[in-house]
C-alpha positions as CSV (number, residue, x, y, z in Angstrom):
1,M,-1.9,-12.4,-5.2
2,T,1.0,-15.7,-4.2
3,D,4.0,-16.3,-3.8
4,H,3.9,-19.6,-5.7
5,S,3.6,-19.8,-9.4
6,I,-0.1,-22.2,-8.7
7,Y,-2.6,-20.5,-7.2
8,I,-4.7,-22.8,-4.7
9,I,-8.9,-21.7,-4.6
10,A,-10.6,-23.1,-1.9
11,E,-14.5,-24.3,-3.4
12,M,-17.1,-23.1,-0.8
13,A,-20.2,-23.5,-3.3
14,Y,-23.4,-25.0,-1.1
15,S,-21.4,-26.8,0.9
16,H,-22.4,-24.5,4.0
17,D,-25.5,-26.1,3.8
18,G,-27.6,-22.9,4.4
19,S,-25.6,-22.7,7.9
20,T,-23.3,-18.9,8.1
21,E,-21.3,-21.1,11.2
22,L,-20.5,-24.3,8.7
23,A,-19.5,-21.7,6.0
24,R,-16.8,-19.7,8.6
25,D,-16.3,-23.1,9.7
26,I,-15.4,-23.5,5.9
27,V,-13.7,-20.4,5.8
28,A,-11.0,-21.5,8.7
29,K,-10.3,-24.4,7.1
30,A,-9.2,-23.6,3.8
31,A,-7.1,-20.7,5.3
32,Q,-5.5,-23.4,7.8
33,A,-4.9,-26.0,4.5
34,G,-2.9,-22.8,3.3
35,A,-5.8,-22.3,0.3
36,E,-4.4,-18.8,-1.2
37,A,-8.7,-17.8,-2.3
38,I,-11.5,-18.8,-1.4
39,S,-14.8,-19.2,-4.0
40,I,-17.8,-18.4,-2.9
41,H,-21.3,-18.0,-5.0
42,F,-24.0,-15.2,-4.2
43,T,-27.6,-16.9,-5.4
44,H,-30.9,-14.3,-6.2
45,M,-33.4,-17.8,-6.4
46,P,-36.2,-15.5,-7.7
47,E,-34.1,-14.5,-11.0
48,Y,-31.4,-17.2,-11.3
49,M,-34.3,-20.4,-11.7
50,V,-38.0,-20.9,-12.7
51,R,-39.5,-22.7,-9.0
52,Q,-40.5,-25.7,-11.5
53,Y,-37.0,-26.4,-12.3
54,G,-37.7,-30.4,-12.7
55,A,-35.1,-32.6,-10.2
56,G,-32.9,-35.3,-11.9
57,P,-29.5,-35.6,-11.9
58,G,-26.2,-34.1,-12.3
59,R,-28.3,-30.8,-10.8
60,V,-27.5,-31.8,-7.0
61,S,-25.8,-33.9,-5.3
62,A,-27.3,-37.3,-4.9
63,G,-30.2,-37.7,-2.6
64,K,-31.9,-34.5,-3.2
65,D,-32.2,-34.5,-6.7
66,V,-35.8,-35.9,-5.5
67,R,-36.7,-32.5,-4.1
68,P,-37.8,-29.6,-5.9
69,I,-34.6,-28.2,-6.4
70,Y,-36.2,-24.6,-6.5
71,D,-37.1,-25.3,-2.7
72,Y,-33.7,-27.3,-2.5
73,L,-31.2,-24.3,-3.2
74,E,-33.8,-21.6,-1.9
75,E,-33.4,-23.8,1.8
76,I,-30.0,-24.3,1.7
77,S,-29.2,-20.1,0.5
78,L,-27.4,-17.9,2.5
79,S,-28.8,-14.4,2.4
80,F,-27.2,-11.8,1.6
81,D,-26.6,-10.4,5.0
82,D,-25.1,-13.2,6.2
83,W,-22.7,-13.9,3.3
84,R,-22.1,-9.8,4.7
85,G,-21.2,-11.9,7.4
86,V,-19.5,-14.5,6.8
87,V,-17.1,-11.9,3.6
88,D,-16.2,-10.3,7.3
89,T,-14.7,-13.1,8.4
90,I,-12.7,-14.2,5.2
91,R,-10.6,-10.6,5.6
92,K,-10.1,-11.5,8.6
93,T,-7.8,-14.3,6.9
94,D,-4.8,-14.0,4.3
95,L,-7.7,-15.4,1.7
96,D,-8.3,-13.6,-1.5
97,L,-12.3,-13.9,-2.0
98,I,-13.4,-14.7,-5.1
99,V,-17.3,-14.7,-5.7
100,M,-19.9,-16.3,-8.5
101,P,-22.7,-13.8,-8.8
102,N,-25.2,-16.4,-10.9
103,D,-27.8,-13.2,-11.6
104,N,-28.1,-9.4,-11.8
105,T,-29.1,-9.3,-7.6
106,S,-26.2,-10.4,-6.9
107,L,-23.7,-9.0,-8.8
108,I,-24.7,-5.8,-7.3
109,F,-24.6,-7.1,-3.7
110,A,-21.3,-8.9,-5.0
111,E,-19.9,-4.9,-5.4
112,T,-20.5,-3.7,-2.5
113,L,-18.1,-6.4,-1.3
114,V,-15.0,-5.2,-3.3
115,P,-14.1,-8.6,-4.5
116,D,-10.5,-9.1,-5.8
117,A,-11.9,-11.7,-8.6
118,Y,-14.9,-13.2,-10.1
119,V,-16.0,-16.2,-11.3
120,L,-18.6,-15.9,-14.1
121,S,-20.7,-19.0,-14.0
122,A,-21.1,-21.9,-16.8
123,A,-25.1,-21.4,-16.4
124,C,-24.5,-17.6,-17.4
125,F,-22.4,-18.2,-20.7
126,E,-25.3,-17.0,-23.0
127,E,-26.2,-13.8,-21.1
128,H,-24.6,-11.8,-23.0
129,D,-25.7,-8.6,-20.7
130,F,-24.2,-10.3,-17.6
131,I,-21.2,-11.4,-19.2
132,A,-20.4,-7.8,-19.7
133,Q,-22.0,-6.6,-16.6
134,V,-19.1,-8.9,-14.9
135,G,-16.1,-7.8,-17.3
136,S,-17.3,-3.7,-17.0
137,T,-16.0,-4.3,-12.7
138,G,-12.8,-4.7,-14.3
139,K,-11.7,-7.2,-12.3
140,P,-10.2,-10.0,-13.1
141,I,-12.2,-13.1,-14.6
142,Y,-11.9,-16.7,-13.4
143,L,-14.3,-18.5,-17.0
144,R,-16.3,-22.2,-15.5
145,V,-15.5,-22.8,-19.9
146,G,-16.4,-26.1,-18.8
147,G,-19.2,-27.3,-20.9
148,A,-19.3,-25.0,-23.6
149,T,-18.0,-25.1,-27.2
150,L,-15.0,-23.4,-28.4
151,E,-17.0,-20.8,-29.9
152,E,-19.2,-20.1,-26.9
153,I,-15.8,-19.5,-25.1
154,E,-14.4,-17.3,-27.8
155,T,-17.5,-14.9,-27.2
156,V,-17.6,-14.7,-23.6
157,V,-13.7,-13.8,-23.9
158,D,-14.2,-11.3,-26.6
159,I,-17.4,-10.3,-24.2
160,L,-15.4,-9.5,-21.0
161,K,-12.2,-7.9,-23.2
162,N,-14.3,-6.1,-24.9
163,S,-16.1,-4.4,-21.4
164,G,-13.0,-3.6,-19.9
165,A,-12.7,-7.0,-17.8
166,G,-9.1,-8.0,-15.5
167,Q,-7.2,-10.5,-16.3
168,Q,-8.8,-13.9,-17.6
169,I,-8.6,-16.9,-16.8
170,L,-9.9,-20.5,-18.4
171,L,-11.6,-22.5,-15.4
172,Y,-11.4,-25.9,-17.3
173,G,-13.9,-28.7,-15.1
174,H,-17.0,-29.8,-15.1
175,Q,-19.2,-31.1,-12.3
176,N,-21.5,-34.7,-13.0
177,Y,-21.7,-35.1,-8.8
178,P,-18.6,-36.6,-9.5
179,T,-17.1,-36.3,-12.5
180,R,-15.5,-39.6,-14.3
181,P,-12.2,-39.1,-14.8
182,A,-12.6,-39.8,-18.1
183,D,-14.7,-37.9,-18.1
184,T,-12.4,-34.2,-16.9
185,N,-10.2,-34.3,-19.8
186,L,-7.2,-32.6,-18.7
187,A,-6.1,-32.3,-22.1
188,A,-8.0,-29.8,-22.8
189,L,-6.3,-28.0,-20.4
190,T,-3.3,-28.0,-23.7
191,R,-5.4,-26.8,-26.5
192,L,-7.3,-24.3,-24.3
193,K,-3.9,-22.1,-23.2
194,Q,-2.8,-22.5,-27.2
195,L,-6.3,-21.2,-28.7
196,F,-7.5,-18.8,-26.5
197,D,-3.3,-17.0,-25.7
198,L,-4.7,-17.2,-22.4
199,P,-4.0,-18.3,-18.4
200,V,-5.8,-21.7,-18.1
201,G,-6.6,-23.1,-14.6
202,V,-8.4,-27.0,-13.7
203,A,-11.7,-27.1,-11.6
204,E,-12.1,-31.2,-11.9
205,H,-15.2,-32.7,-9.6
206,V,-13.2,-36.5,-9.1
207,D,-14.7,-38.3,-6.5
208,A,-13.1,-36.9,-3.0
209,E,-13.4,-40.8,-1.4
210,D,-11.7,-42.1,-5.0
211,D,-7.3,-41.5,-3.9
212,F,-7.5,-40.2,-7.8
213,A,-8.9,-37.3,-6.8
214,L,-5.2,-35.9,-5.1
215,I,-3.5,-36.7,-8.5
216,A,-6.1,-35.6,-10.5
217,P,-5.4,-32.0,-10.5
218,L,-1.3,-32.5,-10.3
219,L,-1.4,-33.9,-14.2
220,A,-3.1,-30.9,-14.5
221,I,0.6,-28.9,-13.5
222,P,3.1,-29.6,-16.4
223,L,-0.2,-28.7,-18.4
224,G,0.5,-25.0,-17.3
225,V,-2.2,-24.4,-15.0
226,V,-2.0,-21.5,-12.7
227,A,-4.5,-21.9,-10.6
228,I,-6.2,-25.4,-9.1
229,E,-10.0,-25.1,-7.6
230,K,-11.1,-28.0,-4.9
231,H,-14.5,-27.9,-3.3
232,L,-14.0,-27.9,0.5
233,T,-16.1,-28.8,2.9
234,H,-16.8,-29.1,7.2
235,D,-17.5,-33.0,6.8
236,R,-18.4,-35.1,4.2
237,A,-19.3,-38.0,6.1
238,E,-22.4,-35.6,6.2
239,K,-23.2,-36.0,2.4
240,G,-24.3,-32.0,2.2
241,E,-24.7,-30.5,-0.7
242,D,-21.5,-31.2,-3.0
243,F,-20.2,-32.6,-1.2
244,E,-19.2,-36.4,-3.7
245,S,-16.3,-34.1,-5.6
246,A,-15.4,-31.8,-1.3
247,L,-12.3,-32.4,1.1
248,N,-12.1,-32.5,4.3
249,V,-9.1,-29.6,5.3
250,D,-6.7,-32.6,6.6
251,E,-7.6,-33.7,2.8
252,F,-7.1,-30.3,1.5
253,E,-3.5,-30.3,3.4
254,I,-2.2,-33.2,1.9
255,F,-4.2,-31.3,-1.1
256,V,-1.6,-28.2,-0.8
257,E,1.5,-30.3,-0.2
258,R,1.0,-32.4,-3.2
259,V,1.3,-29.1,-5.4
260,R,3.4,-26.9,-4.2
261,K,5.7,-30.6,-4.0
262,A,5.0,-31.6,-7.8
263,E,5.1,-27.3,-8.8
264,S,9.0,-28.0,-6.5
265,A,9.6,-31.4,-8.4
266,I,8.7,-30.2,-12.2
267,G,11.0,-26.9,-11.7
268,R,11.9,-23.9,-14.7
269,G,13.3,-26.4,-17.0
270,D,17.2,-25.1,-15.9
271,I,20.0,-27.2,-17.3
272,G,22.4,-28.0,-15.1
273,T,22.9,-24.7,-13.9
274,D,21.8,-25.1,-10.3
275,E,23.6,-26.2,-7.1
276,S,22.0,-29.5,-6.4
277,S,23.1,-30.5,-10.1
278,A,26.8,-29.5,-9.5
279,A,27.0,-30.6,-6.0
280,Y,26.0,-34.5,-8.4
281,R,28.6,-34.0,-10.9
282,R,30.7,-33.1,-8.1
283,N,29.8,-36.4,-6.8
284,V,29.6,-38.6,-9.4
285,R,32.0,-37.6,-11.6
286,K,35.5,-39.2,-12.2
287,R,38.4,-38.2,-12.2
288,L,42.7,-37.8,-13.3
289,V,44.3,-40.1,-10.4
290,A,47.8,-42.0,-10.6
291,A,46.9,-45.5,-13.0
292,A,50.2,-46.3,-10.6
293,H,53.5,-45.1,-8.9
294,I,55.0,-41.8,-10.4
295,R,58.5,-41.0,-8.9
296,A,59.7,-37.6,-9.2
297,G,61.1,-36.3,-11.6
298,D,58.9,-38.9,-14.0
299,T,57.7,-38.0,-17.0
300,I,53.7,-38.7,-16.8
301,T,52.5,-41.6,-20.4
302,D,49.5,-41.9,-20.4
303,K,49.7,-45.1,-19.2
304,L,50.6,-43.4,-16.0
305,V,46.9,-41.8,-16.0
306,A,43.7,-43.5,-14.5
307,A,39.8,-42.0,-14.8
308,K,38.1,-43.0,-11.5
309,R,35.3,-41.6,-9.1
310,A,37.8,-39.7,-6.4
311,D,37.9,-36.3,-4.1
312,E,40.6,-34.7,-6.1
313,G,42.7,-34.7,-9.2
314,I,41.1,-32.6,-12.6
315,S,38.5,-33.7,-15.2
316,P,39.6,-36.2,-17.2
317,V,38.7,-34.0,-20.6
318,R,42.2,-32.4,-19.6
319,R,44.2,-35.1,-19.9
320,D,46.4,-34.2,-22.5
321,E,47.0,-30.6,-19.6
322,I,48.4,-33.2,-18.0
323,V,50.2,-35.8,-20.0
324,G,53.9,-35.8,-21.1
325,R,54.9,-33.0,-18.2
326,I,57.8,-34.3,-15.9
327,A,56.8,-35.3,-12.4
328,L,57.5,-32.5,-9.3
329,Q,56.6,-34.9,-6.2
330,D,56.4,-38.8,-5.8
331,I,53.1,-39.9,-6.2
332,K,51.6,-42.5,-4.6
333,P,49.0,-45.0,-6.9
334,D,45.2,-43.3,-6.5
335,T,46.6,-39.8,-6.1
336,G,44.6,-37.0,-7.6
337,L,46.5,-35.7,-10.4
338,T,46.7,-32.0,-10.3
339,L,49.3,-29.3,-12.6
340,D,50.4,-28.2,-9.6
341,M,51.9,-31.8,-8.6
342,T,54.1,-30.9,-12.4
343,G,56.3,-29.7,-14.6
344,P,57.4,-28.0,-17.5
345,A,58.3,-30.8,-20.0
346,A,62.6,-30.6,-20.2
């Protein structure tokens, strides 16, 4: 799926605001910015939500939370035919297709698109029959575990495993429009990885206007994440749905670049075996040089040898190999000492 160790997912969510043109634009931006996959949501509203589902903070983006949520989401949801066209656009790029069906009808439609992976919505975490159906696809599953208890996660992991799911990845994070840095709780990644022996990823939702939005995902890298999901929008200034934590394309490009630099800087944990370390040793280590003028025929004593930074000369750890030998030539002060300048003691 990727040549990198960390898989970067651009989450479209509802950033398209009901426009196929904007959806296609976000796809193009995701590919341009260096994402490796794009995540899209499918929803059949009559099956997903009751019409009287109340408005309120934390349910949709700011400014939209005073409207009847059903009507609002229905208005900005794309039809399955619209999505089919958007997916055709995705398939013309190098992006992997990850889909999050929010209900059975959406899952049936999603299967016709042959996605590369599925996302299990946090909304469906207690819907065990639906979870089993997602698992029965045999595809990799990203589990949105934000907000779930450990017991709930264990139950879902077992259901997916028993239903034939592919690789499971625990995707940690939740959306509070936006989520405070203090609520991001990246330390949970380490615990999830240890408890479930599964790969983990992060889907933090820090305010995109905050510089920390480009720092938070980097902090997850040394915690062992294999995937980072980040919201992407066409223009955050327009304040469409999910805008709070969504990056513009130029910011997403910076995000991708920093992730790649960070994972490169963290490295594999090898110590002293790479060429960079070898070059550093060659450049900074001291070598043995003549501490004074040495004439041909002189016995090299300890006082005639010094350790200094120099381009030539044997290592100081080999001092005993040269002390006591006979100089075969005149050696000027600060000349690097090598065994071929000397012969064995008489």
